[in-house]
C-alpha positions as CSV (number, residue, x, y, z in Angstrom):
1,M,-19.5,-1.5,5.4
2,P,-15.7,-0.5,5.4
3,R,-13.3,-1.2,8.0
4,P,-12.8,-0.4,10.4
5,L,-16.0,1.3,10.6
6,P,-16.3,2.0,14.2
7,V,-12.5,4.0,13.8
8,H,-14.2,5.8,10.6
9,L,-17.2,7.2,12.7
10,A,-15.0,8.0,16.2
11,S,-12.7,9.8,13.5
12,A,-15.1,11.7,12.3
13,L,-16.8,12.2,15.5
14,L,-13.6,13.6,16.7
15,L,-13.4,16.2,14.0
16,W,-16.8,17.4,14.3
17,M,-17.3,17.6,18.1
18,S,-13.4,19.4,18.5
19,S,-14.7,22.1,15.8
20,R,-17.7,22.8,17.7
21,A,-15.9,22.4,21.0
22,A,-13.0,25.1,19.9
23,L,-15.4,27.3,18.0
24,P,-16.0,29.6,21.5
25,S,-12.3,29.8,22.5
26,L,-11.4,31.0,19.1
27,S,-14.4,33.2,18.5
28,A,-13.9,35.0,22.1
29,G,-10.5,36.4,20.8
30,S,-8.6,34.0,23.2
31,P,-4.9,34.2,23.2
32,R,-2.7,33.5,20.2
33,S,0.2,33.6,20.5
34,S,0.4,29.5,20.3
35,L,-1.3,29.5,17.2
36,G,0.4,29.0,13.5
37,P,-0.5,32.2,11.3
38,K,-3.5,30.1,9.5
39,L,-5.1,29.8,12.8
40,R,-4.4,33.4,14.2
41,G,-5.7,34.8,11.0
42,L,-8.9,32.8,11.3
43,A,-9.3,33.4,15.1
44,A,-9.3,37.3,14.1
45,Q,-12.0,36.6,11.4
46,L,-14.1,34.5,14.0
47,A,-13.5,37.2,16.5
48,R,-15.3,39.9,14.6
49,A,-18.3,37.7,13.4
50,D,-21.4,37.6,15.5
51,A,-21.3,34.6,17.8
52,G,-25.0,33.2,17.5
53,E,-24.7,33.1,13.7
54,L,-21.5,31.6,13.6
55,T,-22.5,28.8,15.6
56,A,-25.6,28.6,13.8
57,A,-23.5,28.0,10.5
58,L,-21.5,25.8,11.9
59,D,-24.1,23.6,13.0
60,R,-25.4,23.4,9.5
61,E,-22.1,22.6,8.5
62,L,-21.4,19.9,10.6
63,T,-25.2,18.7,10.3
64,R,-24.3,18.7,6.5
65,R,-21.3,16.7,6.6
66,A,-22.4,14.1,9.0
67,A,-25.7,13.4,6.6
68,G,-23.1,13.4,3.7
69,L,-21.4,10.7,5.4
70,L,-23.7,8.5,6.6
71,A,-25.4,8.7,2.8
72,G,-21.9,7.6,1.2
73,L,-21.5,4.5,4.0
74,E,-25.5,3.4,2.8
75,T,-24.4,3.9,-1.0
76,Y,-21.6,1.9,-0.5
77,R,-23.2,-1.0,1.6
78,S,-25.6,-1.3,-0.9
79,H,-23.8,-0.4,-4.7
80,P,-24.4,-3.9,-6.6
81,Y,-20.6,-3.8,-8.1
82,R,-19.2,-7.2,-7.2
83,R,-15.6,-8.3,-8.5
84,A,-15.8,-11.3,-10.8
85,E,-13.4,-14.3,-10.0
86,G,-10.4,-14.0,-11.9
87,A,-9.5,-16.7,-14.6
88,A,-6.1,-16.9,-14.7
89,P,-4.9,-20.6,-14.4
90,V,-3.0,-21.9,-11.4
91,V,0.3,-22.8,-11.7
92,W,1.6,-23.8,-8.5
93,R,0.4,-23.9,-5.1
94,E,1.8,-24.3,-1.4
95,G,-0.1,-24.2,1.8
96,T,-2.3,-21.0,1.2
97,T,0.3,-19.4,-1.3
98,R,-1.2,-19.9,-5.2
99,L,1.1,-18.9,-8.5
100,L,-1.3,-17.2,-11.3
101,D,-0.5,-17.1,-14.7
102,Y,-1.6,-13.9,-16.5
103,G,0.2,-14.2,-19.3
104,G,-1.9,-16.5,-21.6
105,G,1.4,-18.7,-22.3
106,G,3.6,-16.6,-24.5
107,G,6.5,-13.4,-23.7
108,A,9.4,-13.2,-21.3
109,P,8.3,-14.1,-17.9
110,V,8.0,-11.9,-14.9
111,L,7.2,-12.9,-11.3
112,V,5.2,-10.3,-9.5
113,V,5.3,-10.2,-5.8
114,P,2.7,-8.2,-4.0
115,S,2.9,-7.5,0.0
116,L,1.5,-10.1,2.6
117,I,-1.0,-8.0,3.7
118,N,-2.9,-6.8,1.0
119,R,-5.1,-9.2,-1.5
120,Y,-2.9,-9.2,-4.9
121,Y,-5.8,-7.9,-7.3
122,I,-4.9,-4.2,-6.4
123,L,-2.8,-5.5,-9.8
124,D,-5.9,-6.4,-11.4
125,L,-8.7,-4.4,-10.0
126,L,-10.9,-3.8,-13.0
127,R,-10.9,-5.1,-16.6
128,E,-10.4,-2.0,-18.3
129,R,-7.8,-0.7,-15.3
130,S,-5.3,-4.2,-14.7
131,F,-1.6,-3.8,-14.4
132,L,-1.1,-7.5,-15.0
133,A,-3.5,-7.4,-18.3
134,F,-1.1,-4.4,-19.1
135,L,1.9,-6.1,-19.1
136,R,0.3,-9.2,-20.7
137,E,-0.5,-7.0,-23.5
138,A,3.0,-5.4,-23.8
139,G,4.3,-8.9,-24.8
140,L,5.4,-10.1,-21.1
141,R,3.9,-13.1,-19.0
142,P,3.0,-11.8,-15.9
143,F,2.9,-14.4,-12.8
144,V,1.6,-13.2,-9.9
145,V,1.9,-14.6,-6.4
146,D,-1.4,-14.9,-4.3
147,W,-0.8,-15.0,-0.7
148,S,-4.1,-15.1,0.9
149,A,-4.6,-15.3,5.1
150,P,-2.1,-17.4,6.5
151,G,-3.5,-20.8,6.9
152,T,-2.1,-23.1,9.6
153,A,1.4,-23.7,7.8
154,E,1.6,-19.9,7.7
155,R,0.9,-18.6,11.0
156,G,4.1,-20.0,12.4
157,F,6.1,-18.5,9.2
158,G,9.0,-16.0,9.7
159,L,10.1,-13.9,6.8
160,D,12.6,-16.5,5.7
161,D,9.8,-19.1,5.4
162,Y,8.1,-16.7,2.9
163,V,11.2,-16.0,1.1
164,D,11.9,-19.7,1.0
165,R,8.2,-20.1,-0.1
166,L,9.7,-17.8,-2.8
167,V,12.1,-19.3,-3.9
168,R,10.0,-22.5,-4.9
169,A,7.2,-20.5,-6.5
170,K,10.0,-18.6,-8.9
171,R,11.4,-22.2,-10.1
172,A,7.7,-22.7,-10.8
173,A,7.7,-19.8,-12.8
174,I,11.2,-20.7,-14.5
175,R,9.8,-24.3,-15.2
176,A,6.6,-22.9,-17.0
177,A,8.0,-20.3,-19.3
178,G,11.3,-21.8,-19.9
179,A,13.1,-18.6,-19.0
180,P,14.7,-16.9,-16.1
181,V,12.4,-14.4,-14.6
182,A,12.2,-10.4,-14.1
183,L,10.9,-9.6,-10.6
184,I,8.7,-6.8,-9.6
185,G,7.9,-6.3,-5.8
186,Y,5.3,-4.0,-4.7
187,C,5.8,-2.5,-1.2
188,M,6.5,-5.0,1.4
189,G,6.6,-7.6,-1.6
190,G,9.7,-5.3,-3.0
191,L,11.7,-6.6,0.1
192,L,10.7,-9.8,-0.1
193,A,11.7,-9.6,-4.1
194,L,15.0,-8.6,-3.4
195,A,16.2,-11.2,-0.8
196,L,14.8,-13.3,-3.4
197,A,17.0,-11.9,-6.3
198,L,19.8,-12.2,-3.9
199,R,19.2,-16.1,-3.8
200,R,20.5,-16.9,-6.9
201,P,20.8,-13.7,-9.4
202,R,21.6,-15.5,-12.8
203,D,17.7,-16.5,-12.5
204,I,17.1,-12.7,-12.8
205,A,16.9,-10.7,-15.4
206,G,16.0,-7.6,-13.5
207,L,14.4,-6.4,-10.6
208,A,11.9,-3.9,-10.4
209,L,10.5,-2.6,-6.7
210,L,7.6,-0.5,-6.8
211,A,7.3,2.2,-3.7
212,T,9.6,-0.4,-1.7
213,P,10.8,0.9,1.4
214,W,13.9,0.8,3.0
215,D,15.5,3.4,5.2
216,F,12.4,3.4,7.6
217,H,14.0,6.2,9.4
218,A,14.3,8.6,6.8
219,E,11.3,10.3,7.7
220,R,9.4,10.8,11.0
221,P,11.8,8.2,12.8
222,A,10.0,8.7,16.2
223,H,6.7,7.7,14.4
224,A,8.5,4.8,12.4
225,R,9.7,3.3,15.9
226,L,6.4,3.8,17.3
227,I,4.7,2.1,15.1
228,G,7.6,-0.5,14.9
229,T,6.5,-0.6,18.8
230,V,2.9,-1.4,18.7
231,I,3.0,-3.7,16.1
232,D,5.8,-6.0,17.8
233,T,3.3,-5.4,21.1
234,V,0.0,-6.3,19.1
235,A,1.6,-9.7,17.4
236,A,3.5,-11.0,20.9
237,A,0.0,-10.5,22.3
238,A,-2.3,-11.9,19.7
239,G,-0.3,-14.3,18.0
240,E,-0.7,-12.4,14.6
241,L,-1.2,-8.9,13.5
242,P,-4.9,-8.4,13.2
243,L,-6.4,-6.9,10.1
244,P,-8.2,-3.9,12.1
245,V,-5.2,-2.9,13.9
246,I,-3.3,-2.9,10.4
247,Q,-6.0,-0.7,9.2
248,G,-5.8,1.6,11.9
249,L,-2.3,2.0,11.6
250,F,-3.1,2.7,8.1
251,L,-5.6,5.6,9.1
252,S,-3.2,7.1,11.8
253,L,-1.5,8.5,8.6
254,D,-4.7,10.2,8.1
255,P,-7.3,10.1,10.3
256,F,-10.1,12.2,8.7
257,L,-9.5,10.6,5.4
258,G,-12.7,8.3,5.9
259,E,-15.0,11.2,6.4
260,R,-13.7,13.2,3.3
261,K,-13.4,10.3,0.7
262,F,-17.2,9.2,1.6
263,I,-18.9,12.2,1.6
264,R,-17.3,12.8,-1.9
265,F,-18.9,9.7,-2.7
266,A,-22.2,10.7,-1.7
267,A,-22.1,13.3,-4.6
268,L,-21.6,10.9,-7.2
269,D,-23.7,9.2,-9.5
270,P,-24.0,5.5,-7.9
271,A,-24.1,4.7,-12.0
272,S,-21.4,6.1,-12.8
273,D,-17.5,5.1,-13.7
274,P,-16.2,7.0,-10.9
275,A,-18.4,5.4,-8.5
276,R,-17.7,1.5,-9.3
277,D,-14.0,2.9,-9.6
278,F,-14.3,4.0,-5.7
279,V,-16.4,1.1,-4.8
280,A,-13.7,-1.7,-6.6
281,L,-10.8,0.1,-4.5
282,E,-12.9,0.5,-1.1
283,D,-13.6,-3.1,-1.4
284,W,-10.1,-4.0,-1.8
285,L,-8.5,-2.2,0.6
286,N,-11.5,-3.9,3.2
287,D,-10.1,-7.6,1.9
288,G,-7.1,-7.4,3.5
289,V,-5.3,-10.2,5.7
290,P,-3.5,-10.4,8.8
291,L,0.0,-11.0,9.2
292,A,1.3,-13.9,11.0
293,G,2.8,-13.3,14.3
294,A,6.6,-14.2,13.8
295,V,6.7,-11.7,10.7
296,A,4.8,-9.0,12.2
297,R,7.2,-8.9,15.1
298,Q,10.4,-8.9,12.5
299,C,8.6,-6.1,10.5
300,G,7.8,-4.2,13.7
301,A,11.2,-4.7,15.5
302,E,13.8,-5.0,12.8
303,W,12.3,-2.5,10.0
304,Y,10.6,-0.1,11.8
305,R,12.2,0.2,15.3
306,D,15.6,-0.6,14.4
307,N,15.8,0.3,10.8
308,A,17.7,-2.8,10.1
309,P,17.7,-3.2,6.5
310,A,19.0,0.9,6.0
311,R,21.6,-0.1,8.6
312,G,22.5,-3.1,6.6
313,L,21.2,-5.5,9.7
314,W,18.4,-7.5,8.1
315,T,19.2,-11.0,6.9
316,V,17.5,-13.9,5.2
317,G,18.9,-17.4,6.0
318,G,21.6,-16.0,8.0
319,K,22.7,-13.8,4.7
320,P,22.6,-9.6,5.3
321,V,20.0,-8.5,2.5
322,A,22.4,-6.1,0.6
323,P,21.1,-4.6,-2.4
324,Q,24.8,-3.5,-3.1
325,R,25.4,-7.3,-3.8
326,F,22.9,-7.1,-6.9
327,A,24.8,-6.4,-9.8
328,K,21.9,-6.6,-12.7
329,P,19.6,-3.8,-13.8
330,A,16.9,-2.4,-11.5
331,L,14.4,-0.3,-11.7
332,V,12.9,1.6,-8.5
333,V,9.6,3.4,-8.7
334,V,9.4,6.5,-6.3
335,P,5.6,7.3,-5.7
336,G,5.9,11.5,-4.7
337,R,2.5,11.7,-3.2
338,D,2.8,8.4,-1.3
339,R,2.0,8.8,2.6
340,I,2.7,4.9,3.6
341,V,6.1,5.0,2.5
342,P,7.6,8.0,2.3
343,P,9.6,8.7,-1.2
344,C,12.7,9.2,0.6
345,S,12.7,5.9,2.2
346,A,11.9,4.3,-1.3
347,A,14.7,6.5,-2.9
348,A,17.0,5.0,-0.7
349,L,16.7,1.5,-2.3
350,G,17.4,2.9,-5.4
351,A,20.7,4.7,-4.0
352,A,21.8,1.2,-2.9
353,L,21.2,-0.3,-6.1
354,P,24.6,-0.3,-8.3
355,R,22.6,-0.4,-11.9
356,A,19.6,0.9,-10.5
357,T,17.2,3.6,-12.7
358,T,15.0,5.4,-10.4
359,L,11.5,6.4,-11.8
360,R,9.7,9.3,-10.1
361,V,5.9,9.8,-10.3
362,P,3.2,12.2,-9.4
363,L,0.9,9.5,-7.6
364,G,0.2,8.0,-4.4
365,H,0.9,4.5,-2.9
366,I,-1.8,3.1,-4.2
367,G,-2.6,5.3,-7.1
368,M,0.0,3.7,-8.9
369,M,-2.2,0.7,-9.8
370,A,-5.3,2.6,-9.9
371,A,-5.0,5.8,-10.9
372,A,-6.7,6.9,-14.4
373,R,-3.1,7.8,-15.5
374,A,-1.0,5.0,-14.1
375,P,-0.8,2.8,-17.3
376,E,1.0,6.4,-19.0
377,L,3.3,7.2,-15.8
378,V,3.8,4.1,-14.4
379,W,2.6,0.8,-16.4
380,Q,4.3,1.8,-19.9
381,P,7.9,3.0,-18.3
382,I,7.7,-0.6,-16.4
383,A,7.0,-2.7,-19.4
384,E,9.7,-0.4,-21.6
385,W,12.1,-1.2,-18.7
386,L,11.5,-4.8,-18.7
387,H,11.8,-5.5,-22.2
388,A,15.5,-3.9,-22.1
389,S,16.3,-6.1,-19.1
390,F,15.9,-9.0,-21.0
391,A,17.2,-7.4,-24.4
392,G,20.2,-6.9,-22.3
393,R,20.8,-10.7,-20.9
């Protein structure tokens, strides 16, 4: 079942019951001065309708939606798709972290750094929709960091420790390939990749940052501060940021998304490719990992609450993470439909890097890797930029 299932069900019930509760006041011609134009127009139409017929129609719609949601949940639970374990060789490991070689031994090396809270295989979701396989077919040699869940050692990690581990993973990739690497960072992984690139720039051919937040207060600063306070408080009490809390924070961006997407899924042929694609992506969403307590508190307090990166106050290893000091080519990919990292937050990093090219794409945060048009709109431009970066060394 999708997680957090109770939150999905509670948000759906809230939507349905609030609709039912609001109907009498709207249809009775209650004062509308505080309503927006669309709601005022709707209230005027409702006031002219027969109250009994209107209530019956709403009840039928709510019953239909409830049946659709439950059917979608059950179809997802019983769907036969299961992800096959990848066959990429492990070229280095430390603690629960592994470095996987997706390149097959040839091509210019690229080190891909995903987020700490989502599993790396969004980059290799399906055989025919794999960003890592695309890079390999484009003549590159992608290495990807598989963070996995924090183990005994990682539970005490801070961001400095993860960047230190990335330094050793980078060295392993350089040893395996015999050449400097380009870096690709995705979301939170982009912040880690930037810190890594600044440690020893001569090892880095170029830096691509995909949907990487930088100015956390560029949009809805009060909401960012609230998220930061919640993360810091929960992590201090629990010693980590548990997966259900992480999923709940993402769900807060669109509380009724679960209801809509599972109703749409229920209408698909379970044997179709779209149904399989939905299950593959939903399985990945449900396969996240908790965040180590110290890391969560740093992200909550320093990033979300205090906006330390954009203010030049975020440090790793005692040194500021200053993008203006990275003098090599950079590519900043900004998804225009991103709800997780607002486009203006990611674009701020493009403005801060001295040699950055900004690529804006009409996709969402996850759509960059999972959408049907991702290869055309995102992957191909990244591959071309990487080849140009290596050629310009």
